NUROLUM-186285 format. One line per field, with one value per atom (N, C-alpha, C): residue number from 1; residue in one letter; chain; atom name; x, y, z. Coordinates in steps of 0.02 Angstrom, whole numbers, always signed. Example, Ala and Ser with C-alpha at 12.3 -4.5 7.8 and 13.67 -1.06 7.14 Angstrom:
<sites>
pavex = 1; 1; 1; 2; 2; 2
lumba = A; A; A; S; S; S
nukol = A; A; A; A; A; A
lummi = N; CA; C; N; CA; C
xx = +660; +615; +660; +642; +684; +645
yy = -284; -225; -165; -112; -53; +2
zz = +390; +390; +390; +354; +357; +394
</sites>
This chain:
<sites>
pavex = 1; 1; 1; 2; 2; 2; 3; 3; 3; 4; 4; 4; 5; 5; 5; 6; 6; 6; 7; 7; 7; 8; 8; 8; 9; 9; 9; 10; 10; 10; 11; 11; 11; 12; 12; 12; 13; 13; 13; 14; 14; 14; 15; 15; 15; 16; 16; 16; 17; 17; 17; 18; 18; 18; 19; 19; 19; 20; 20; 20; 21; 21; 21; 22; 22; 22; 23; 23; 23; 24; 24; 24; 25; 25; 25; 26; 26; 26; 27; 27; 27; 28; 28; 28; 29; 29; 29; 30; 30; 30; 31; 31; 31; 32; 32; 32; 33; 33; 33; 34; 34; 34; 35; 35; 35; 36; 36; 36; 37; 37; 37; 38; 38; 38; 39; 39; 39; 40; 40; 40; 41; 41; 41; 42; 42; 42; 43; 43; 43; 44; 44; 44; 45; 45; 45; 46; 46; 46; 47; 47; 47; 48; 48; 48; 49; 49; 49; 50; 50; 50; 51; 51; 51; 52; 52; 52; 53; 53; 53; 54; 54; 54; 55; 55; 55; 56; 56; 56; 57; 57; 57; 58; 58; 58; 59; 59; 59; 60; 60; 60; 61; 61; 61; 62; 62; 62; 63; 63; 63; 64; 64; 64; 65; 65; 65; 66; 66; 66; 67; 67; 67; 68; 68; 68; 69; 69; 69; 70; 70; 70; 71; 71; 71; 72; 72; 72; 73; 73; 73; 74; 74; 74; 75; 75; 75; 76; 76; 76; 77; 77; 77; 78; 78; 78
lumba = X; X; X; X; X; X; X; X; X; X; X; X; X; X; X; X; X; X; X; X; X; X; X; X; X; X; X; X; X; X; X; X; X; X; X; X; X; X; X; X; X; X; X; X; X; X; X; X; X; X; X; X; X; X; X; X; X; X; X; X; X; X; X; X; X; X; X; X; X; X; X; X; X; X; X; X; X; X; X; X; X; X; X; X; X; X; X; X; X; X; X; X; X; X; X; X; X; X; X; X; X; X; X; X; X; X; X; X; X; X; X; X; X; X; X; X; X; X; X; X; X; X; X; X; X; X; X; X; X; X; X; X; X; X; X; X; X; X; X; X; X; X; X; X; X; X; X; X; X; X; X; X; X; X; X; X; X; X; X; X; X; X; X; X; X; X; X; X; X; X; X; X; X; X; X; X; X; X; X; X; X; X; X; X; X; X; X; X; X; X; X; X; X; X; X; X; X; X; X; X; X; X; X; X; X; X; X; X; X; X; X; X; X; X; X; X; X; X; X; X; X; X; X; X; X; X; X; X; X; X; X; X; X; X
nukol = A; A; A; A; A; A; A; A; A; A; A; A; A; A; A; A; A; A; A; A; A; A; A; A; A; A; A; A; A; A; A; A; A; A; A; A; A; A; A; A; A; A; A; A; A; A; A; A; A; A; A; A; A; A; A; A; A; A; A; A; A; A; A; A; A; A; A; A; A; A; A; A; A; A; A; A; A; A; A; A; A; A; A; A; A; A; A; A; A; A; A; A; A; A; A; A; A; A; A; A; A; A; A; A; A; A; A; A; A; A; A; A; A; A; A; A; A; A; A; A; A; A; A; A; A; A; A; A; A; A; A; A; A; A; A; A; A; A; A; A; A; A; A; A; A; A; A; A; A; A; A; A; A; A; A; A; A; A; A; A; A; A; A; A; A; A; A; A; A; A; A; A; A; A; A; A; A; A; A; A; A; A; A; A; A; A; A; A; A; A; A; A; A; A; A; A; A; A; A; A; A; A; A; A; A; A; A; A; A; A; A; A; A; A; A; A; A; A; A; A; A; A; A; A; A; A; A; A; A; A; A; A; A; A
lummi = N; CA; C; N; CA; C; N; CA; C; N; CA; C; N; CA; C; N; CA; C; N; CA; C; N; CA; C; N; CA; C; N; CA; C; N; CA; C; N; CA; C; N; CA; C; N; CA; C; N; CA; C; N; CA; C; N; CA; C; N; CA; C; N; CA; C; N; CA; C; N; CA; C; N; CA; C; N; CA; C; N; CA; C; N; CA; C; N; CA; C; N; CA; C; N; CA; C; N; CA; C; N; CA; C; N; CA; C; N; CA; C; N; CA; C; N; CA; C; N; CA; C; N; CA; C; N; CA; C; N; CA; C; N; CA; C; N; CA; C; N; CA; C; N; CA; C; N; CA; C; N; CA; C; N; CA; C; N; CA; C; N; CA; C; N; CA; C; N; CA; C; N; CA; C; N; CA; C; N; CA; C; N; CA; C; N; CA; C; N; CA; C; N; CA; C; N; CA; C; N; CA; C; N; CA; C; N; CA; C; N; CA; C; N; CA; C; N; CA; C; N; CA; C; N; CA; C; N; CA; C; N; CA; C; N; CA; C; N; CA; C; N; CA; C; N; CA; C; N; CA; C; N; CA; C; N; CA; C; N; CA; C; N; CA; C; N; CA; C; N; CA; C
xx = +317; +275; +235; +264; +244; +164; +150; +70; +40; -38; -76; -43; -18; +13; -22; -15; -39; -4; +2; +23; -17; +2; -46; -75; -132; -163; -142; -126; -80; -105; -70; -71; +6; +10; +61; +49; +69; +34; +65; +123; +144; +168; +178; +190; +134; +135; +96; +135; +93; +126; +110; +145; +120; +164; +108; +123; +122; +178; +173; +175; +128; +131; +179; +224; +273; +246; +226; +208; +151; +94; +51; -6; -54; -119; -114; -111; -109; -196; -205; -274; -234; -284; -270; -335; -322; -394; -374; -418; -394; -459; -452; -509; -578; -563; -621; -649; -607; -641; -572; -596; -561; -540; -486; -449; -415; -426; -388; -338; -273; -236; -192; -199; -164; -89; -50; +23; +12; +55; +70; +31; +0; -46; -15; -35; -9; -76; -46; -100; -82; -108; -88; -129; -98; -132; -105; -157; -143; -121; -75; -64; -128; -123; -170; -233; -232; -266; -249; -303; -285; -290; -230; -236; -190; -187; -141; -142; -91; -102; -94; -121; -130; -114; -77; -70; -125; -167; -223; -210; -159; -147; -110; -100; -50; +31; +40; +103; +134; +199; +233; +203; +191; +177; +234; +254; +317; +289; +311; +302; +349; +334; +389; +342; +366; +332; +380; +337; +372; +336; +379; +346; +375; +341; +349; +316; +344; +409; +418; +479; +489; +450; +431; +379; +415; +479; +510; +510; +474; +475; +396; +364; +305; +243; +241; +196; +163; +89; +55; +16; +35; -1; -63; -118; -180; -200
yy = +442; +467; +529; +586; +648; +668; +711; +730; +735; +698; +723; +685; +630; +591; +533; +492; +418; +390; +326; +286; +252; +231; +222; +157; +140; +76; +32; -36; -82; -151; -213; -268; -304; -359; -394; -469; -504; -582; -617; -616; -669; -651; -582; -558; -536; -553; -527; -484; -424; -364; -366; -345; -323; -246; -205; -133; -134; -104; -89; -16; +13; +90; +111; +156; +179; +253; +281; +356; +369; +403; +433; +385; +401; +360; +357; +283; +258; +246; +269; +243; +197; +139; +86; +86; +77; +63; -16; -69; -134; -166; -184; -212; -157; -99; -49; -38; -69; -44; -3; +42; +84; +67; +73; +53; +101; +130; +160; +124; +137; +97; +151; +142; +187; +177; +225; +214; +147; +108; +43; -24; -10; -70; -86; -149; -181; -199; -208; -220; -264; -303; -364; -353; -373; -383; -431; -469; -536; -533; -581; -571; -556; -528; -511; -469; -439; -387; -321; -276; -217; -171; -138; -92; -28; +19; +70; +100; +143; +188; +252; +282; +351; +382; +454; +476; +550; +536; +603; +650; +645; +694; +743; +783; +842; +840; +762; +760; +692; +678; +616; +562; +502; +448; +395; +353; +321; +260; +201; +130; +83; +28; -31; -80; -80; -143; -197; -259; -326; -364; -381; -413; -490; -538; -614; -645; -673; -651; -576; -570; -488; -459; -403; -365; -336; -345; -299; -348; -324; -354; -387; -376; -417; -359; -311; -255; -236; -232; -222; -156; -98; -25; -30; -1; -1; +72
zz = +131; +72; +91; +56; +61; +77; +100; +113; +37; +45; -21; -76; -83; -127; -145; -189; -182; -261; -249; -294; -332; -402; -454; -446; -469; -463; -489; -469; -490; -450; -474; -450; -461; -420; -420; -445; -475; -510; -464; -416; -387; -307; -310; -232; -204; -134; -86; -36; -22; +15; +85; +136; +203; +210; +235; +250; +321; +361; +434; +440; +467; +459; +530; +513; +561; +598; +534; +567; +514; +538; +511; +493; +443; +430; +357; +340; +264; +250; +185; +153; +105; +92; +43; +17; -58; -114; -115; -128; -124; -161; -226; -252; -251; -259; -248; -184; -122; -53; -17; +18; +46; +118; +146; +221; +242; +309; +342; +396; +392; +434; +470; +543; +589; +599; +628; +638; +687; +702; +735; +722; +657; +627; +562; +546; +476; +424; +368; +319; +260; +251; +205; +149; +78; +22; -16; -29; -74; -140; -170; -243; -294; -342; -385; -372; -301; -292; -302; -339; -376; -316; -306; -239; -259; -220; -210; -148; -129; -55; -61; -20; -24; +51; +51; +103; +106; +118; +127; +181; +214; +272; +250; +302; +288; +317; +340; +377; +326; +334; +293; +310; +279; +295; +290; +349; +346; +363; +316; +326; +310; +319; +289; +250; +195; +158; +133; +145; +134; +83; +32; -33; -22; -42; -44; -88; -138; -165; -182; -197; -225; -274; -261; -314; -374; -379; -428; -484; -550; -611; -594; -544; -535; -531; -574; -557; -615; -625; -675; -659; -700; -683; -718; -698; -721; -745
</sites>
C-alpha cells in the first residue's frame, strides 16, 4: 500500500479478516476506534465491523490479508 493512502470505510456481512503486517506500520479504524499495528504483528476484524486501513507513513506498507469466508462480493462501502 503506497505511502499516505487509505481504503474506503466498509464492512463485510459474512467475512472476518486477519491482517499480518510484513513491512511498515498499519493504522486501522474499526468501529470508530483507531489501532496502530507494527511490522510482525497481526490484527483481526470480525464480520460486520465497520473498518478501513491507512498507511499514514512515508514508506510502503506490505501485508497479507486472509478473509474467511472469502470477502469478494461481501463488501458494503459506506
